[in-house]
C-alpha angles and dihedrals in degrees: 000000000000092000094055091044092051091046092050091048091049092051090049090048094054093040090231091182088068087071085091089071091057096046097075091064092054092043091052089054091047093049092047090049093048095041086233131359118355118228119280089250092054094044094050095050093043088056092047090049093049096049095044093046093050091046091052092048096047094046092047089051090056091050093046092047098040094113092043091048090050091055096045114083090212094057107025092101092063116119100262099045089043092051094239089125132028123233089236093059094047091046089053088050089054092051093048093046090049091050091051089051093052090046091051090050089052090056091058107050144308097267091052089054094047092050097042095090090051090052090051091051090054092047095048098038091063090073091069101041095087086066094065113014138047088213094072087115090069092045088056089048091051091049088062094032093066089064097085092045090048091050090050089053089047089058102035104027088227139065126252112198091221091073088063088077086068092044090054092044092053090046092058093037093057093035091057093052092045089056088055090047091050091058087078090065098042095121094039093051091051092051095043098045092242118150126237137137093251090054093056103037103024128245096283094055092039088062089055091050090051090052091049090051090053092047089055088048092055092050090051091050090053089050089051093052092048095044094051094036090232095166138214098323092057091046089051087055091054089049090052091050088050092053092048092051092047089051 
């Protein structure tokens, strides 16, 4: 069936299975908020919200960047530039995924529902930031960084400022890796008037910026551990992350 084929192609295009890499950030926020494991109801709807929100954001990014992807040799084989999918179908997928996200937020608590449109604006706005700011990497990081704070709200129905240490840590964690990723498009960004840190400072200095972002992330994780009094096991986790980044 064409519908199932298009849906499968869309899911492949947005790498929906990679949602599993975003879930730990939300689950950390949920566990901190619950002081342990959240209820099965909360956990189920947090997972639905995470997957649907990421799906909406990734699909919207492909629609927004269709012309850019078509001009970039690295991305011109993606589904939209290649004509495998139509913009109308992918746009419909974005709308449906966004609706599922809002519905999932409504199943959690009133504050989650109220804030869900704001979360969607942050997630979708990122797609345009590379057109006007070199700091789009941090906007992408923040789009994922709000996950632990959102999960805390999903569990508690309120926001504790301490969880923002984790939001900031994830922002710099993802931002640092996105700087590395953007090095692939250094020449293309320069020729297409797209903004990125590698374009402005060169690849060599961009690698230094990525390392500085990750250093800030480690400091924020330490602040998180200390603020919540998470103990030796959590600090050992930070040490392990440090070793992996050094490697």
